[in-house]
C-alpha angles and dihedrals in degrees: 000000000000139000124199111197132185113201116195142173140105131294115288097023097104103251092140090051088057089051090049093053093047091045092050092051092047093048092050088052090054094247125150113252135193124176134183122184134198116183140177084245119238096332118102109233099038116117119268122197132171131187109213118186122187127181145153086226132060114289115211102187134038093209125086115226121229112275095019109086114117092198140020109198109189134179089199129045099222090049088055089056092047090065097041092111087065095054117104119233089258095039126125130223118212111187149152115258092211118084128225099217103207100149131060094232097050107155121249108283092228089057093049094046091044092055091049094046091052091061118096100237116033130139111192134173140155093260094178091058091047091050090051091049088052089054093248111098090177091056099080090111090057090050087054092048089052090051089053097044099091091047095053091070094170089077123031128238088246091054090049092049091049091050091047089054093049093048095048098036093096087063092058140262095284092058091047091050093047092051093046089052090054091046091051092050090054092046090058092058114097133172 
């Protein structure tokens, strides 16, 4: 089994934290892992993208070819559309419905959401609002990870939650609990 995942968003949204949690879970399960990152460097607001490849077989490249990604997990709806050429015909997009408007010519939100909604397999939610409702405004990325959990298939939601706990444990029990609450809210969202 294999999963090719493109993670996308903009700097400061927590995309690389999602990759870390998935990678930790995969490694603990004995899976092969390759990752390639491109980020808008240290500036918040630059695009961040990561190719994450997981398999129970040897992986020879860390890059995902066009038309072969199983999942696009995106913190930002326009960024999800940016990587659409990489999505396989059976692939799924999991994305925030709320934009991060970081450019002056950002397209009309209705147009962006309309293009996403027209695709066959899209799961979309206002992850920032859900994180606020959970009492953890910085936990939108963990809401998104929860939304993606059932589509990952190669690692279970329980493995992801365990990895989330291990990664955040150095920050204290309250941070772990807040992030798990966000993850569980995302996990409850289905299309």
